[in-house]
SERO-4910 file (N, C-alpha, C, O; in steps of 0.05 Angstrom, whole numbers):
BEGIN
 pado doro    nc1    nc2    nc3   cac1   cac2   cac3    cc1    cc2    cc3    oc1    oc2    oc3
  Met    A    971    120  -1112    952    100  -1106    965     80  -1087    987     70  -1092
  Leu    A    951     74  -1065    961     55  -1046    948     29  -1050    924     27  -1056
  Thr    A    963      8  -1046    951    -19  -1047    956    -33  -1021    977    -29  -1008
  Thr    A    938    -49  -1013    941    -64   -988    948    -92   -996    934   -106  -1010
  Pro    A    971   -101   -987    979   -128   -993    962   -148   -978    953   -143   -956
  Ile    A    958   -171   -991    943   -192   -978    963   -211   -967    980   -222   -981
  Phe    A    961   -216   -941    980   -234   -927    966   -260   -922    945   -261   -909
  Ala    A    978   -281   -931    967   -308   -924    978   -315   -897   1001   -313   -891
  Gln    A    960   -324   -880    968   -333   -854    960   -362   -851    938   -370   -857
  Ala    A    979   -378   -843    974   -407   -839    953   -410   -818    955   -399   -796
  Lys    A    933   -426   -824    913   -433   -804    916   -462   -799    912   -479   -817
  Ile    A    922   -469   -774    923   -497   -766    895   -504   -756    886   -493   -736
  Tyr    A    882   -522   -770    856   -531   -761    858   -553   -740    847   -551   -719
  Val    A    873   -574   -747    878   -596   -728    906   -606   -733    917   -604   -755
  Ser    A    918   -618   -713    944   -631   -715    939   -659   -727    917   -669   -729
  Ser    A    961   -672   -735    958   -700   -745    947   -718   -723    931   -737   -729
  Glu    A    955   -714   -698    945   -730   -676    915   -726   -672    900   -745   -668
  Gln    A    906   -700   -674    878   -695   -671    862   -706   -694    840   -717   -690
  Ala    A    873   -705   -718    860   -717   -742    856   -747   -737    835   -758   -744
  Gln    A    876   -760   -726    874   -789   -721    851   -794   -701    836   -813   -705
  Gln    A    849   -778   -681    828   -782   -661    800   -776   -672    781   -789   -666
  Ile    A    798   -756   -690    773   -749   -702    764   -771   -722    741   -780   -721
  Leu    A    783   -780   -738    776   -799   -760    776   -828   -751    761   -844   -762
  Phe    A    791   -834   -730    792   -861   -719    790   -860   -689    809   -866   -675
  Pro    A    767   -852   -679    764   -850   -649    767   -877   -636    757   -897   -645
  Asn    A    781   -877   -613    785   -901   -597    797   -924   -613    791   -947   -607
  Thr    A    814   -918   -632    826   -938   -649    857   -935   -648    867   -912   -649
  Val    A    871   -957   -646    900   -956   -646    910   -954   -675    902   -970   -692
  Leu    A    927   -935   -679    940   -932   -706    970   -937   -703    982   -928   -684
  Ser    A    980   -950   -723   1009   -956   -724   1021   -943   -749   1010   -945   -771
  Lys    A   1043   -929   -745   1057   -916   -768   1064   -938   -788   1074   -959   -781
  Ser    A   1058   -932   -813   1063   -952   -834   1074   -939   -859   1061   -938   -880
  Pro    A   1098   -928   -857   1110   -914   -881   1111   -933   -905   1117   -957   -901
  Thr    A   1107   -922   -928   1106   -938   -952   1125   -925   -973   1124   -901   -978
  Ile    A   1141   -942   -985   1158   -932  -1007   1141   -929  -1032   1128   -948  -1041
  Ile    A   1142   -905  -1043   1126   -899  -1067   1146   -899  -1091   1159   -879  -1096
  Ala    A   1147   -921  -1105   1165   -924  -1127   1156   -906  -1150   1133   -897  -1151
  Asp    A   1174   -901  -1169   1169   -882  -1191   1144   -891  -1207   1129   -874  -1215
  Asp    A   1141   -917  -1212   1118   -926  -1228   1092   -921  -1213   1072   -914  -1226
  Leu    A   1091   -924  -1187   1067   -918  -1172   1062   -888  -1171   1039   -879  -1174
  Gln    A   1083   -872  -1168   1080   -843  -1169   1068   -834  -1196   1050   -818  -1196
  Glu    A   1077   -846  -1217   1067   -839  -1244   1038   -847  -1247   1022   -832  -1258
  Lys    A   1030   -871  -1237   1002   -879  -1239    984   -860  -1222    962   -853  -1231
  Met    A    994   -853  -1199    978   -834  -1182    976   -807  -1195    955   -794  -1194
  Arg    A    998   -798  -1208    999   -772  -1221    979   -772  -1245    965   -752  -1249
  Thr    A    979   -793  -1260    962   -795  -1284    933   -795  -1276    917   -781  -1289
  Ala    A    926   -810  -1256    897   -813  -1248    887   -789  -1233    863   -784  -1234
  Ser    A    904   -773  -1220    895   -751  -1204    902   -724  -1214    892   -704  -1205
  Ser    A    920   -722  -1233    931   -698  -1245    948   -681  -1225    955   -658  -1231
  Ile    A    955   -692  -1202    972   -678  -1183   1001   -684  -1189   1009   -707  -1191
  Arg    A   1016   -662  -1194   1044   -665  -1201   1063   -666  -1177   1085   -677  -1178
  His    A   1054   -654  -1155   1070   -654  -1130   1074   -683  -1121   1054   -697  -1118
  Pro    A   1099   -692  -1117   1103   -720  -1109   1090   -727  -1082   1090   -711  -1064
  Phe    A   1080   -752  -1081   1068   -762  -1056   1090   -771  -1038   1109   -784  -1046
  Gln    A   1088   -764  -1012   1107   -772   -992   1096   -796   -977   1075   -793   -964
  Gly    A   1109   -818   -977   1098   -843   -965   1104   -846   -936   1099   -867   -924
  Asp    A   1115   -825   -923   1122   -828   -894   1100   -820   -875   1104   -822   -851
  Arg    A   1077   -811   -885   1055   -803   -867   1031   -820   -871   1009   -811   -879
  Ile    A   1034   -846   -867   1013   -866   -870   1012   -882   -844   1032   -891   -833
  Trp    A    987   -886   -834    983   -902   -811    962   -923   -817    944   -919   -834
  Arg    A    964   -946   -804    944   -967   -807    929   -970   -780    942   -970   -759
  Ser    A    903   -973   -782    888   -977   -758    887  -1007   -751    892  -1024   -767
  Ser    A    880  -1012   -726    879  -1039   -716    857  -1056   -730    858  -1080   -729
  Asp    A    838  -1042   -742    817  -1057   -757    821  -1057   -787    803  -1064   -802
  Gly    A    845  -1050   -796    852  -1052   -825    848  -1027   -841    852  -1026   -865
  Gly    A    838  -1005   -828    835   -980   -842    861   -965   -845    882   -974   -835
  Trp    A    860   -943   -859    885   -927   -864    880   -898   -859    858   -887   -864
  Leu    A    900   -884   -849    900   -855   -847    924   -846   -863    947   -854   -859
  Val    A    919   -828   -883    940   -818   -900    940   -788   -898    919   -775   -902
  Ile    A    963   -776   -892    966   -747   -892    981   -739   -918   1002   -751   -924
  Asp    A    970   -720   -932    981   -712   -958    980   -682   -960    969   -668   -943
  Glu    A    992   -672   -981    992   -643   -987    987   -639  -1016    997   -654  -1033
  Val    A    972   -618  -1022    967   -609  -1049    970   -579  -1050    967   -566  -1029
  Val    A    975   -568  -1073    976   -539  -1076    947   -529  -1078    931   -540  -1092
  Gly    A    941   -508  -1063    914   -495  -1065    915   -478  -1090    912   -489  -1112
  Lys    A    918   -452  -1087    923   -435  -1111    953   -431  -1114    964   -434  -1135
  His    A    966   -423  -1091    994   -418  -1091   1009   -434  -1069   1032   -441  -1072
  Glu    A    995   -439  -1048   1007   -451  -1024    996   -479  -1019    976   -487  -1030
  Met    A   1010   -494  -1002   1003   -522   -996    980   -523   -977    977   -507   -958
  Ile    A    963   -543   -982    941   -551   -963    949   -578   -953    954   -597   -968
  Thr    A    951   -581   -927    956   -607   -914    930   -618   -904    914   -604   -891
  Tyr    A    925   -643   -911    899   -655   -904    904   -685   -898    924   -697   -905
  Ala    A    884   -697   -884    885   -725   -877    860   -738   -889    838   -727   -890
  Val    A    864   -763   -899    842   -779   -910    842   -805   -894    862   -818   -891
  Ala    A    818   -812   -884    815   -838   -870    800   -856   -889    779   -849   -901
  Leu    A    810   -881   -892    798   -901   -909    792   -925   -891    807   -932   -874
  Asn    A    769   -938   -896    764   -963   -882    780   -986   -895    794   -981   -915
  Ala    A    777  -1010   -884    793  -1033   -894    786  -1040   -923    802  -1054   -936
  Lys    A    763  -1031   -933    756  -1036   -961    762  -1013   -980    755  -1014  -1003
  Gly    A    774   -992   -969    782   -969   -986    762   -947   -989    766   -929  -1005
  Ser    A    740   -948   -974    720   -926   -975    729   -903   -957    739   -908   -935
  Val    A    725   -879   -966    732   -856   -950    714   -854   -926    689   -853   -929
  Leu    A    726   -853   -903    711   -849   -878    707   -819   -872    688   -811   -860
  Gly    A    727   -803   -881    726   -775   -876    752   -762   -884    773   -776   -887
  Ile    A    752   -736   -886    776   -721   -890    777   -697   -870    756   -687   -862
  Glu    A    800   -690   -863    805   -667   -845    826   -649   -858    847   -659   -867
  Val    A    822   -623   -858    842   -604   -867    859   -598   -842    848   -588   -822
  Leu    A    885   -603   -844    902   -597   -822    913   -569   -823    912   -554   -802
  Glu    A    922   -560   -846    934   -533   -849    926   -521   -876    928   -534   -896
  Tyr    A    918   -496   -875    910   -482   -899    923   -454   -898    919   -439   -878
  Val    A    938   -447   -918    953   -422   -918    942   -400   -936    947   -377   -931
  Glu    A    926   -407   -956    916   -388   -975    899   -366   -962    887   -371   -941
  Ser    A    897   -343   -975    880   -322   -966    850   -327   -973    832   -317   -960
  Tyr    A    846   -342   -994    819   -349  -1003    815   -379  -1005    835   -394  -1006
  Gly    A    791   -388  -1005    785   -416  -1009    785   -433   -985    782   -458   -986
  Tyr    A    787   -421   -961    788   -436   -936    763   -451   -931    762   -467   -912
  Glu    A    742   -446   -946    716   -460   -942    719   -490   -947    701   -505   -939
  Val    A    741   -499   -959    745   -528   -963    748   -542   -936    745   -566   -935
  Ala    A    754   -527   -915    757   -539   -889    730   -543   -875    728   -556   -854
  Glu    A    708   -533   -887    682   -535   -874    671   -563   -877    673   -576   -898
  Leu    A    659   -573   -856    648   -600   -855    629   -606   -877    630   -628   -889
  Gln    A    611   -588   -884    591   -593   -904    604   -600   -931    594   -618   -945
  Trp    A    626   -586   -938    639   -593   -963    654   -619   -961    653   -635   -980
  Arg    A    668   -624   -939    684   -648   -936    667   -673   -935    677   -695   -942
  Lys    A    642   -671   -926    625   -695   -924    619   -707   -951    611   -731   -952
  Gln    A    623   -692   -972    618   -703   -999    635   -727  -1006    628   -744  -1022
  Phe    A    658   -729   -992    677   -750   -998    671   -777   -984    680   -798   -993
  Val    A    655   -776   -963    649   -800   -948    636   -821   -965    617   -816   -979
  Gly    A    647   -845   -964    637   -868   -980    650   -871  -1007    646   -891  -1020
  Lys    A    665   -851  -1016    678   -852  -1042    700   -873  -1042    713   -877  -1022
  Thr    A    703   -887  -1065    725   -906  -1069    739   -900  -1095    732   -881  -1110
  Val    A    759   -915  -1101    774   -912  -1126    756   -915  -1150    763   -904  -1172
  Asn    A    734   -928  -1147    715   -933  -1170    697   -909  -1175    684   -908  -1196
  Asp    A    697   -889  -1157    681   -865  -1162    698   -845  -1177    722   -845  -1176
  Pro    A    684   -827  -1192    700   -807  -1207    717   -789  -1189    740   -783  -1195
  Ile    A    706   -781  -1166    719   -762  -1148    731   -739  -1165    755   -734  -1165
  Lys    A    712   -725  -1178    719   -703  -1196    702   -679  -1189    678   -682  -1184
  Leu    A    715   -656  -1189    700   -631  -1184    679   -627  -1205    685   -631  -1229
  Asn    A    656   -619  -1197    633   -614  -1214    621   -639  -1227    603   -637  -1244
  Gln    A    631   -662  -1218    617   -687  -1226    604   -698  -1201    579   -696  -1197
  Asp    A    620   -711  -1183    608   -721  -1158    616   -705  -1134    608   -711  -1112
  Ile    A    633   -685  -1138    641   -666  -1117    634   -638  -1126    642   -629  -1147
  Gln    A    618   -624  -1109    610   -597  -1115    632   -576  -1110    648   -579  -1092
  Asn    A    633   -556  -1127    652   -534  -1124    642   -514  -1104    618   -513  -1098
  Ile    A    660   -498  -1094    653   -475  -1077    662   -450  -1092    686   -448  -1099
  Gly    A    644   -432  -1098    652   -407  -1112    673   -392  -1096    670   -388  -1072
  Gly    A    694   -383  -1110    716   -369  -1097    737   -387  -1086    757   -378  -1075
  Ala    A    733   -414  -1088    752   -433  -1078    757   -455  -1098    764   -477  -1091
  Thr    A    754   -448  -1123    755   -469  -1144    781   -484  -1145    781   -509  -1146
  Leu    A    804   -470  -1144    829   -485  -1146    833   -502  -1121    843   -525  -1123
  Ser    A    827   -492  -1097    830   -508  -1073    811   -532  -1074    819   -554  -1067
  Cys    A    787   -528  -1083    768   -551  -1086    778   -571  -1105    778   -595  -1100
  Lys    A    788   -562  -1128    797   -581  -1149    821   -596  -1139    822   -621  -1142
  His    A    841   -582  -1128    865   -596  -1120    861   -615  -1096    873   -636  -1095
  Leu    A    844   -607  -1077    838   -624  -1055    822   -649  -1064    827   -671  -1055
  Thr    A    804   -645  -1082    789   -667  -1094    808   -686  -1108    806   -710  -1105
  Asp    A    826   -675  -1124    846   -692  -1138    863   -706  -1118    872   -729  -1123
  Gly    A    870   -693  -1095    886   -706  -1075    872   -730  -1062    884   -750  -1057
  Val    A    846   -727  -1057    831   -750  -1046    831   -772  -1066    833   -796  -1059
  Lys    A    827   -766  -1092    828   -787  -1113    855   -801  -1112    857   -825  -1114
  Arg    A    876   -785  -1109    903   -797  -1108    906   -816  -1085    919   -837  -1088
  Val    A    895   -809  -1062    897   -827  -1039    881   -853  -1043    890   -874  -1035
  Thr    A    858   -851  -1057    843   -876  -1063    858   -894  -1082    857   -918  -1081
  Ile    A    873   -881  -1100    890   -896  -1119    913   -909  -1104    920   -932  -1109
  Leu    A    925   -895  -1086    946   -906  -1069    936   -931  -1054    949   -951  -1054
  Tyr    A    912   -928  -1042    900   -951  -1029    898   -975  -1048    906   -997  -1042
  Asp    A    886   -970  -1071    880   -991  -1090    906  -1005  -1101    906  -1029  -1104
  Leu    A    927   -989  -1106    951  -1000  -1118    972  -1010  -1098    989  -1026  -1104
  Ala    A    971   -999  -1073    993  -1006  -1055    984  -1014  -1027    997  -1032  -1014
  Leu    A    963  -1003  -1016    956  -1008   -988    937  -1031   -984    940  -1045   -964
  Lys    A    919  -1036  -1002    898  -1056   -996    910  -1084   -993    898  -1101   -979
  Asn    A    932  -1090  -1006    944  -1116  -1003    969  -1116   -986    984  -1136   -985
  Ala    A    973  -1094   -971    997  -1093   -954    993  -1112   -930    971  -1113   -918
  Pro    A   1013  -1128   -924   1011  -1146   -902   1008  -1131   -875   1021  -1110   -871
  Ala    A    992  -1142   -857    990  -1130   -830   1016  -1134   -816   1029  -1155   -818
  Lys    A   1025  -1113   -801   1050  -1115   -786   1045  -1132   -761   1023  -1131   -749
  Leu    A   1065  -1146   -753   1063  -1161   -728   1066  -1141   -705   1083  -1123   -706
  Arg    A   1050  -1145   -685   1051  -1127   -662   1067  -1139   -640   1070  -1127   -619
***
């Protein structure tokens, strides 16, 4: 009996620069790396159930006080790289999937699914099958990406919303 192996191929949807232009058109963004102390990591982990540590080096601040955060979560086996844009009050403006490696579940990159996050804040559940709909055949990718967006809203609430503006 022969079996055909399934090969995951990385699909780059957009670069981080393209995500910035899509999510913050005609807006100046400044790199704003943030140190994520152990206590903040733990709070983010508890609220979002994501065990993979958050990397604070991929955060930008917009000239109008918004934020762009690039993060990674595990899909089923491989990492999903995505960007979340937040306005100055912490509401999700949009998300973009930058890179998706899994063989299944790539539907999370479709606009119709991603639009569910727009307007969400830390005060919303941001939970799969509560306020975010699942996609059949992409359950783990949907869950982990949803948890990742929740994690970013928690990061905003605990660390970014009161961050002083940098002098230009």
